[in-house]
N, C-alpha and C positions, 0 to 999 in steps of 0.2 A: 504494500500500500504506500503510495507516494503522497506526501503532504507538502507540495510545493506552494509557491506564491499564489498560483491560480486556485488551488484547492482551498486556501485560506480565504480568498476573496469570495468565492462561491459559497463556502461553508458559513462565513459570517453573514452573507446575504440570506442564506437559507434560515439561519437562526432568527434574523430579524423578521423575515416573512412569517415565521411561525409565532413569534413572541408578540402577542397583542396585549391589550389592556386586561383581558380576561385571564391570561396566563400570569399576569402580574398580581392580580387581586386574589385569585383562588388559593395559592399555596400558603400564605401566612395564617389564614384562619384555621386550616386543618392542623397546622403545627401548634397553634394556640390551643386547640381542643385536645391535642395529643399530649402536650406537656413533655414529660420524660420519655415518652414513647414516640417522639418525633421522627426518629429514624425508621420506624415501622410504617408510618403513614407516608414518609418520603419514598420508601420502597414501592408501596402500592401506587403512588402518584406517578412515579417514574415508569413503571410497567405500562400504564395506559396512556400517560401524557407525553412520554418520550418514545416508548417502544412501538406503539401503533403508528405514529407519524413517520418514524424511521423506516419501518417496514414498507410504508407507502412510497417513500423515496427509493428504497432498494428495488421495489417493483418497477418504478419508473426507469431506474438504471437498466433493468433487464429488458423492458419493453421498448425504451427509447422513443416513445411517442407521447401523445397527450392522454387526457382522461378517456377519450373515446376508445383507446386500445384496451382499457381494463375490462370492458364488457362486450367487445365486438365479437368474441368467440361465441357468446350466447346468441346474439343476433345484432347485426348492425343497426336495425331499427330500435331495438331495446336500448342499445348503447347510446344512440343519439338522443332518445327520450331522457335517459338517465342524465346525460351531460347537460341537456337543456334545463332540466329541473334543478340540478346542482348550481349551474351558473345563474339561473333566475333567483334562486335562494340567496346566493352570494351578492348579487346586484341589488336585491331588494332589502336584505336584512343585515348580514355581517359588515359589508362595506359602509352603509349609512350609519350603522351603530358606532363605528369608530369615530365618526364625526360627532355624534351625540355624546359619547363618552368624553371626548376631548373638550367639548363645550362645557359639560357639567363639572368636570374635575379641573381642567387646565385653564379655562377661559372665564366662565361665569363668576368664579370667586374673586377675580381681579379686574374684570372689565365689564362695563355696563353696555353689552351689546346683545342682540337677539340671537337665538339658536340658528335662525335662517342666515343671518350675516356670517356667523361662524362657519356654517355649512358651505356657503358660497366661497369664502376665502379658502377653506380647507380643500374642497375639491378643485378649486382653481390651481392650488399648489400640486395636488395629485396629477392633474392634467399636464402641467409643465414637466413634472418628473417622469411621466409615463410616455409622453407623446413621441420621444425619440427612443425607439425600442432597443436599439443596440447598446445604450448606456445605462439601462435600468439596473441591472445586477451590479455593475461596477460602482454606480453611485450609492447603492445601498451597502454593499460590502466594504467600500473604502471610506465612506463618510458617516452614514447614519448608524450602522451597527457599532462602530467604536464608541460613538457618543452614548448609545444605549447601554453598552457593556460597562463603560466608565461610570455612569451614574448608578447603575445597579451595584457594581462592586463597591462604590463609596458607601452606599446605604447598607449593604449586607455586611461588609467587613467591619465598618464602624460599629454596627449593631452587635456583632459577635464579640468585639473587644470592649464594649461598654459594660458597666456594672449593672446587674439586675438582681432582684430578689430571687430566692430559690424557686424552681419550677413547681407548679402545682401538679396534683395527680391527674392522670388522663381522664377525659370524658368519653365514654364509649368503651366497648369491649372488643371491637374488631378493627384495630388501627390500620392493618394492611388493606382490608376491604374498604375502609373509609377513604383511604388515600387513592385506591384504585378507582372508586366511583367518582371521586372528585376530579381525578385526571381524565376520566371518561367524559365528564361534562365539559371539557375544553373544546370538544368537537374538532380536534386538530387532525383527525383522520381525513376529514373532508378537506382541510387545508392542505394536507399532503398531496391529494389528487390535483388540486388547483395549482399550488406553487411548484409542485414537481414538474408539471408540464412547462411552467415558466422557466424553470432552471434548465430543462432539456433544450428548449429553443435558444436560450441565452448562451449556453455552452456551444451550440452549433454555430451561432452568430460570431462567436469568438474564433472560429476557424477549425474547430475539432470536427473531423469527419469519420474517423475510424470508430467502429462500435466499441472495441476494447478500450480505447483511450477515453471515450465518453463515459463508459461504465466505471472505469477506474477513478476518473475525476469526480463523478457524481457520488460514488461510494465513499471516497475520502472526504468530500465536503459534508456528506450526511453524518459521518462519524464525528467530525469536528463540531457540527451543529448540535448533534445529540449530546456530546460531552459538555458543551456550553450550557445547553438546557438543563442537563443533569446537575451541574454545579450551581446554577442560578436557582433552580427549584429547591435544591437541598438547602441553600443558604437562606432563601425566603422562608421555608418551612421551619428551619432552626431558629430564625429570628422571631417568628411567631410564637414558638415554644418558649423562648427566653423571656418574653414579656407577658406570659399568660397570668402572672400575678399582679400585673400593673393596669389591667383594663377590666371593665365589667364583663361578666360572662356573656351578655347579650350584645357585645360590640359587633358592629357590622363590618363587612369586608373592607369597605373604603375607609371607615374610621380607624380600623386596625392598621391598615397600610399607611395612612396618614400619620398615625401615632408612632409607628416604628420609624418612619422617616424623620419625624421631629426628635425622637429620642436619639437617633443615630447622628444626625448632622445639625441639630438645633434649629434656629430660626430659618435657615435655608432649606429645611426639610420639605416644607410645602411647595416651595418654588421648584426644588429639584424633582419632586414627585410630579408636579404639573408638566415639566419639560419631558420627563421620562414617559409619562402616559401619552403625551402628544406624539412623541417620536415612535413609541410602540404601536400606537393606533395608525399612524401615518404609513409605516412600512407595510402593515397588514393591508391597508386600503390600496396601496400601490400594487401589491401582489395580486389582489383580487381583480382590480381593473385590468392589469396586464394579462392575467389568465383568461378573462372573458374576451378581450380583444384578440388574443392569440387564437382562441378556439374559433371565433367567427371568421377570422382571416384564413384559417385552415380549411374551413368549409366553403368560403367564397374567395377564390384566388384572384385578388385584385388589389392594386396599391392603395386605393381609397378606403378600403374596408377597415383597416387598423385605426386610422385617425377618426373616422366617423364613429366606430364602436366605442373608442375611448371617450369621445365627446358625449355620446348618448348615455353611457354608463355614469359619467361624472354628473350629468344633468339629473339623472335619476337619483344619484347619491345626494345631491343638493336637496331635492324635494323630500326624500325619506329621512335624511339626516337632520332635518329640522324638527322631527318628532322627538319625544323623550326616550331615554334608554329603556325605561320600563315598558313603554308602548311597543317598541321594536322587539323586545324580548318576548312579550306576550304573543306577538304575531308569529315569532320564529319557532317557539318551542315545539308545538305539535308537529310542524313540518320536519324539523330536525330529528325528532324522535322516530319518525318514519324512515327517513332517508339515511340516517347515520348507521344503523345496523347493516344495511345493504352495502354501504361504503366500506365498512370494516371487513365484511365477508369477501368483497371483491379484492381488497388489498391482500388478505390472507391467501386467497386462491392464487393470486398472481405471483406470489413469492414461492409457491410450491413447485416441486418437480413436474415436468410435463405430464407424466402418467397420472398425477393427482389433480390435474386441471383440464381434463377433457371437457368437451362441450356438454355431454350428458351429466357429468358430475357437477359442473357449474350451474346448469339449469336447475337440477334438483335442489341444490344448496340454496340458490338464490330464491327460488319459489317458496321454500320453507321459511326463509328469513323474512320475506315480504309478508307472508300470511301471519306469522307470529309476532311481527313487530307492529302490526296494525293496532292491537289493543292498547299499546303504550301511547300511540298518537291519539287514539279515539277517547282516551280517558278525559281529554279536555272538551269532548263533545257529548259523551254519554253521561247519563245520570250516575251519581256516585255509587249507588247500590248495584247497578248493572256492571260497572267496571270491577267492583270488588268481587262479584260472582265470577267474572272471567279470571281474575287473579288466582282464585282457589284451584282452578283447573290447569294453570300454566306455571310450571316451576320457574323460579327466579323472576317472575313478572313483577313482583313487589320492588325489585331493584331496577326495573327498566330493561331487564335482560331475558325476557321471556322467549326471545328468538334463539338463544344460544344453544340449548339442548336440541330443539328440532333441527336447527341447521347442522349441528354436529352429527346427529343420527342420519340425516338425509345425505350428508357427505359420504359417510362410511358405507351406508346401505347401497348407494348408487355406485360407489367404487367397487365393492365386492360383487355386486350384480354384474357390472361391466366386465370385471376380471373373470368371473365364472363363465359368462357367455363367450368371452374371447377364448377361454380354454376349451370349451365345448366345440366351438367352430374349428379350432386347430385340430382337435382329436378326430373330428368327422371329415376333415379335408383329405 
């Protein structure tokens, strides 16, 4: 594995594309609740919050295409519909949410301007950053990521070496599972499909043409990004644990993060946090807008498609970004709960050996995943009693993982069925 200058630039860019405001806010609170068992929740969080996204990038390194390639073996039409849904979700929800979070945390406390004004300025900057496609990854990897990492390290390291009261006893009995489910809620597996395609195209624009070279560069970059995420998540979780005797038990995520920043770097804490949130949100928005424009450009081969798509996506972001964060999250959650399990399954299938990802195996596994992930999405539509009745019949559905066992069984049943039929055919030939 080669970790040259290019691998560091791409790896840092990949880290920044993954690391949004949600990734910043989630870890401290689970560390706060875990107290002395912070390392156990960190383990669970890293498995789902780092492991799944990395597998997505490794799958991209193997396929060396876009999101469309993840499901095209099932059916090109199915894959196209899947991609359209993902990119519509990204354009309507996560990208605008970055503007809303930036306004509420980094702008509104200091400036008397409206959310719409913030959204216009924000997506205006995104447009400037994205419109020249060949420079996107270099600008993120060389300029924005170092700024994000520097601010994070200042807050985390100062927090670790500051004096704190002894940690309290942990709240909850399953710290590893708590960390896993919190990492699961980052929804970074979807981000892996989107930004992985952005990285592949960016690497090719740098002049890399050989599949082996591209695979090696992407894999090296993914490992560097994963290591960075691991260190930052671990540091944020540990900081949350260190201060769990200094805040009320019902402290919110943003209050805790703000408090940690203040304890770490004093009066500059809130300003540092505001800048950090704005940068983390901005890089995520850049990745989403670039990914959408890349996808449309691949479907319609024409020079005008990329700038037009970037413009339309930014305009849509301005409109949706003027909404509150809570409003956007309420719209997003049921849709994400339906599409996220399918995304995870497609990632896992595409990192497996060829004999374990035949068309029949993929179809069986995907169908089971879709059917059994529906109740998790429908719980926001169905009456409470109806959903609870469904939960009693589907294992793990209480955790939002009712699809896991059916998908696992469908995978292995279809594999053994296909293997057995193949052996019979050979024997009778």
